[in-house]
C-alpha positions as CSV (number, residue, x, y, z in Angstrom):
1,M,0.0,-41.8,21.6
2,E,0.6,-38.4,20.2
3,T,3.9,-38.5,22.4
4,I,4.9,-41.4,20.3
5,I,3.8,-40.3,16.7
6,L,5.6,-37.0,18.6
7,F,9.1,-38.6,18.9
8,I,8.4,-40.5,15.9
9,I,8.8,-37.3,13.4
10,L,11.8,-35.2,15.5
11,G,13.6,-38.7,14.8
12,N,13.0,-39.1,11.2
13,I,15.4,-36.1,11.6
14,L,18.7,-39.3,12.0
15,N,17.1,-41.3,8.8
16,V,16.9,-38.1,6.0
17,S,20.4,-37.5,4.0
18,G,20.9,-34.3,1.4
19,D,23.9,-31.6,1.4
20,V,21.4,-29.2,0.4
21,S,18.2,-27.6,1.1
22,C,15.9,-28.4,-2.3
23,G,13.0,-26.4,-0.4
24,N,10.9,-28.7,0.6
25,H,12.9,-31.8,0.4
26,R,17.1,-32.3,0.2
27,A,18.8,-34.1,-1.9
28,S,22.4,-34.3,-2.8
29,S,23.1,-31.6,-4.9
30,C,21.1,-29.2,-6.4
31,S,20.9,-31.1,-10.4
32,E,18.8,-34.0,-8.4
33,C,15.7,-31.9,-6.6
34,P,13.9,-31.9,-9.5
35,Q,13.7,-35.5,-9.6
36,G,11.8,-35.1,-13.0
37,N,9.3,-32.2,-11.5
38,G,10.0,-29.4,-13.2
39,A,11.5,-25.9,-11.8
40,D,8.8,-26.0,-8.8
41,W,11.2,-28.3,-6.9
42,C,14.2,-26.3,-7.8
43,T,14.1,-23.8,-4.7
44,G,15.4,-22.9,-1.6
45,D,19.9,-23.1,-1.5
46,C,18.4,-24.0,-5.4
47,E,17.8,-22.4,-7.8
48,S,16.7,-22.8,-12.3
49,S,18.2,-20.7,-15.2
50,G,18.1,-21.5,-18.9
51,P,15.3,-22.2,-21.7
52,Q,15.9,-25.6,-20.1
53,L,15.6,-26.6,-16.6
54,Y,19.4,-26.4,-15.1
55,C,19.3,-26.2,-11.5
56,T,21.6,-24.2,-10.6
57,K,23.1,-23.6,-7.0
58,K,21.3,-19.9,-5.6
59,P,23.9,-17.2,-4.3
60,E,24.2,-16.1,-1.3
61,G,21.5,-13.9,-0.1
62,S,19.1,-14.5,-2.7
63,F,15.2,-14.7,-2.6
64,K,12.1,-13.9,-4.8
65,L,9.1,-11.6,-3.7
66,V,5.4,-12.0,-4.8
67,E,4.8,-9.6,-7.1
68,G,3.8,-5.8,-4.9
69,T,4.8,-7.2,-1.7
70,S,7.7,-7.2,0.6
71,C,7.2,-10.9,1.4
72,S,9.3,-13.8,0.6
73,R,7.3,-16.2,-2.3
74,N,6.6,-20.2,-1.5
75,S,7.7,-21.3,-5.2
76,R,5.0,-23.7,-4.8
77,T,2.2,-22.4,-3.4
78,G,2.4,-18.4,-5.3
79,S,1.4,-17.5,-1.6
80,C,3.2,-15.1,0.7
81,D,6.1,-17.5,3.0
82,G,7.0,-17.7,7.0
83,G,3.3,-19.0,7.6
84,G,-0.2,-17.1,7.6
85,C,-4.1,-18.5,8.6
86,F,-6.9,-15.8,8.2
87,P,-6.8,-13.0,8.0
88,P,-7.9,-9.8,10.8
89,T,-11.1,-9.7,9.9
90,A,-12.3,-13.5,9.8
91,E,-14.7,-14.3,12.5
92,V,-15.2,-16.9,14.7
93,I,-18.0,-17.4,17.6
94,L,-18.3,-17.2,21.1
95,A,-19.9,-19.7,23.5
96,S,-21.9,-16.3,24.0
97,G,-23.6,-17.1,20.1
98,V,-21.8,-13.4,19.7
99,K,-18.8,-13.2,16.7
100,K,-15.4,-11.5,17.3
101,M,-12.9,-10.9,14.4
102,M,-9.9,-13.0,14.9
103,R,-7.6,-9.2,15.5
104,D,-10.0,-9.1,18.0
105,V,-9.5,-12.6,20.0
106,K,-7.7,-13.2,22.9
107,I,-6.6,-16.0,24.2
108,G,-9.0,-17.7,26.8
109,D,-11.4,-17.1,24.4
110,K,-14.0,-19.7,24.2
111,I,-14.5,-20.7,20.6
112,L,-16.6,-23.1,18.5
113,S,-14.4,-25.7,17.6
114,E,-16.7,-28.5,16.0
115,S,-19.8,-28.8,15.7
116,G,-21.1,-28.3,19.5
117,N,-18.2,-27.5,20.6
118,F,-16.5,-24.4,22.2
119,E,-13.0,-24.7,23.7
120,P,-10.5,-22.5,25.0
121,I,-8.1,-20.6,22.7
122,V,-4.9,-21.7,24.3
123,G,-2.7,-19.4,22.3
124,F,-1.5,-18.6,18.5
125,L,1.1,-20.4,16.9
126,D,1.5,-17.5,14.6
127,K,0.1,-13.9,14.3
128,R,1.6,-11.2,12.2
129,I,-0.1,-7.3,12.3
130,G,0.8,-5.5,9.3
131,Q,2.2,-8.3,7.1
132,T,1.4,-8.8,3.3
133,T,-0.4,-12.0,2.9
134,T,-1.8,-13.0,-0.1
135,F,-4.7,-15.4,1.1
136,L,-7.5,-17.4,-0.8
137,T,-11.3,-16.1,-0.7
138,L,-13.4,-20.1,-1.0
139,H,-17.1,-19.1,-2.6
140,T,-20.1,-21.3,-2.1
141,N,-23.6,-22.1,-3.2
142,M,-24.5,-20.3,0.4
143,S,-23.1,-16.7,0.0
144,S,-20.6,-17.6,2.4
145,E,-17.2,-17.8,1.7
146,I,-14.1,-18.9,3.8
147,T,-10.6,-16.4,3.6
148,L,-7.4,-18.0,4.6
149,T,-3.4,-19.2,3.0
150,G,-3.2,-21.3,1.0
151,S,-1.7,-23.4,2.4
152,H,-4.2,-23.1,5.2
153,V,-5.7,-26.7,6.3
154,I,-8.8,-26.3,5.3
155,F,-11.9,-29.3,5.9
156,I,-14.2,-31.0,2.9
157,Q,-17.2,-33.5,3.0
158,A,-15.9,-36.6,-0.2
159,G,-17.5,-39.0,-1.8
160,N,-20.9,-40.3,-1.2
161,G,-20.9,-41.1,2.4
162,G,-19.7,-37.7,3.3
163,K,-16.4,-38.5,4.9
164,Q,-14.5,-35.8,6.5
165,M,-11.2,-35.5,4.9
166,S,-8.4,-32.4,5.3
167,K,-7.3,-30.7,2.3
168,Y,-4.9,-27.0,2.0
169,A,-7.2,-24.2,0.9
170,R,-4.4,-23.9,-2.8
171,D,-6.6,-27.4,-3.5
172,I,-9.8,-26.5,-3.5
173,V,-11.8,-27.0,-6.3
174,L,-15.0,-26.3,-7.7
175,G,-17.4,-28.8,-6.3
176,D,-15.5,-29.5,-3.9
177,V,-18.0,-29.3,-0.2
178,L,-16.9,-27.2,2.6
179,I,-18.1,-28.4,5.7
180,N,-20.5,-25.6,7.3
181,E,-20.9,-26.3,11.4
182,E,-23.0,-23.4,12.0
183,T,-26.1,-23.7,9.6
184,G,-25.4,-27.9,9.4
185,T,-25.4,-27.3,5.5
186,K,-23.9,-28.3,2.9
187,A,-21.5,-25.7,1.0
188,Y,-20.7,-26.3,-2.5
189,V,-17.3,-24.0,-4.0
190,V,-18.3,-22.2,-6.6
191,D,-15.4,-19.4,-6.8
192,I,-12.3,-19.0,-5.6
193,S,-10.4,-15.8,-5.7
194,E,-7.0,-14.5,-4.2
195,S,-6.1,-11.3,-2.9
196,I,-3.7,-9.6,-1.0
197,L,-4.4,-7.7,2.8
198,N,-2.4,-7.0,5.9
199,G,-2.0,-8.9,8.9
200,Y,-2.7,-12.9,9.6
201,F,-3.4,-14.8,12.9
202,A,-3.4,-18.6,14.0
203,P,-5.4,-19.4,17.1
204,L,-5.1,-23.0,18.3
205,T,-7.2,-24.6,19.7
206,G,-6.6,-28.1,21.8
207,S,-8.0,-30.5,19.2
208,G,-5.9,-28.3,16.2
209,T,-9.9,-27.2,14.7
210,L,-11.9,-23.9,14.8
211,V,-14.9,-22.5,13.2
212,V,-14.0,-19.9,10.6
213,N,-17.1,-17.9,9.4
214,G,-18.5,-20.8,9.6
215,F,-16.7,-23.7,8.0
216,L,-14.9,-26.1,9.3
217,A,-11.1,-25.5,9.4
218,S,-7.4,-26.6,10.5
219,C,-5.6,-24.2,13.1
220,Y,-2.4,-25.5,11.4
221,A,-0.9,-24.5,8.1
222,S,2.4,-25.9,5.8
223,Y,2.0,-29.8,7.2
224,P,-0.6,-31.7,6.6
225,H,-3.1,-31.4,9.7
226,W,-2.2,-35.3,11.2
227,V,1.6,-34.1,11.1
228,A,1.3,-30.7,12.6
229,H,-1.1,-31.7,15.3
230,M,1.2,-34.5,16.3
231,A,3.9,-31.9,16.4
232,M,1.7,-29.3,18.0
233,Y,1.5,-31.6,21.9
234,P,3.8,-30.2,23.3
235,A,2.5,-26.6,22.4
236,R,-1.6,-27.9,23.5
237,I,-0.6,-28.5,26.9
238,W,2.1,-26.0,27.9
239,P,1.2,-23.3,26.4
240,A,3.1,-21.1,28.6
241,F,5.7,-22.3,28.2
242,F,6.3,-23.6,23.8
243,L,4.1,-20.6,22.9
244,A,5.5,-16.8,22.2
245,N,2.5,-14.8,22.4
246,D,3.3,-12.2,23.2
247,Q,5.3,-11.4,20.4
248,E,4.7,-11.1,16.5
249,G,6.1,-14.3,14.3
250,P,5.8,-18.4,15.4
251,G,8.0,-18.6,17.8
252,A,10.6,-20.9,18.9
253,F,9.4,-23.6,19.3
254,V,6.9,-23.3,15.9
255,A,9.6,-22.6,14.1
256,A,11.5,-25.0,15.2
257,M,9.4,-27.0,14.4
258,K,8.2,-26.1,10.6
259,S,12.4,-27.0,10.1
260,V,11.7,-30.3,11.2
261,G,9.4,-30.3,8.3
262,N,10.8,-29.0,6.2
263,F,13.9,-31.0,6.5
264,V,11.8,-34.2,6.6
265,N,9.6,-33.2,3.8
266,F,6.6,-33.2,5.4
267,R,4.7,-30.4,3.8
268,N,3.2,-33.3,1.3
269,D,3.2,-36.2,2.8
270,G,-0.8,-37.8,3.6
271,S,-2.2,-39.0,6.4
272,P,-1.1,-43.5,7.1
273,P,-3.4,-46.0,7.7
274,M,-3.7,-46.4,11.1
275,F,-4.1,-42.5,11.2
276,M,-7.9,-43.0,9.1
277,M,-10.2,-41.2,11.3
278,D,-13.1,-38.9,11.8
279,A,-10.8,-35.4,11.0
280,A,-12.7,-33.2,13.1
281,K,-12.7,-35.1,16.3
282,M,-9.1,-35.9,15.4
283,E,-10.3,-39.8,17.7
284,F,-7.3,-41.9,17.3
C-alpha cells in the first residue's frame, strides 16, 4: 500500500500546470496567485505590492527575512523556512527509561515512539546545529510543555470520543488536548509562546512518530502526516541510502520530496477518506 501511494504522490507531478511558483501552489501568472486569499498567497516567485494587492514577479535574488534572525521567512507560517523540528534541549525517552536531549540522540537509539513502543532512530530527516529558528512552545495545564517549529505536526485528541488527529503546531489553539504518552493523561493547551533558538533536529523512526517531552508528535514537518509518511517510505526502509546522516541539512532525497510536495501543493491537504485511521499508530 505504501509503495502504491508513493507512486501516486510522485505521479501527480505530471498533472500539475502553472508557470510560476506562488509559494505553496502554482499559477499561470503572478496575478493569479492570490485566488482571493490575500497577500500570503503571493510568495515564491512573486511578491505583493501597492496599497491594494498587486501580485507581481519578484526581482531575481530577492527574499524575505524574519526580523532579528538570519533565516528566510515562510510568509504563511511566520517561521524560519528550510525545515525545522525540535530544539536541541527537547527530550526523548530511551528504552532504559533515561531521558536524552535531542542534541545528544544518535542513530540506533531506541526511543519511545508511542505508548509502550520503543523504536530505533533510523536517521535524521534534517538537522542544523546552529541554525537560527523560530519555535512555538505549547504550555499545558500539567505544568509541562513541548517546543517545536510552527510547521511541525503534533497529535491531539479531538471530540468527545477522543479520536486522535494530527495538526500543525501553528494551528493549535487554547483548549486543544495534547496526548501525553508519559503519564497517560489529557493535557490541555493553556498558553502558546514563541522563541528564537539556535539549532533544530528531526529524527526519524520507522513508525513516523516519537514522544517528545512526554507528548506524542510526528517525525514530520511542513506537510500532513500521512503525506510525509508515505513519501518517506524509502527513507524508513533504506535509511543508509536515502538519508544524509553525516551532514547538516535535509539531504538530497528529503529535499527532493519537499520540492515535489511544494510543486503539487500537498502542504494543506487533509487526510483523504481512505486514510481515516488511528493517526498515532498509522494503521492502514
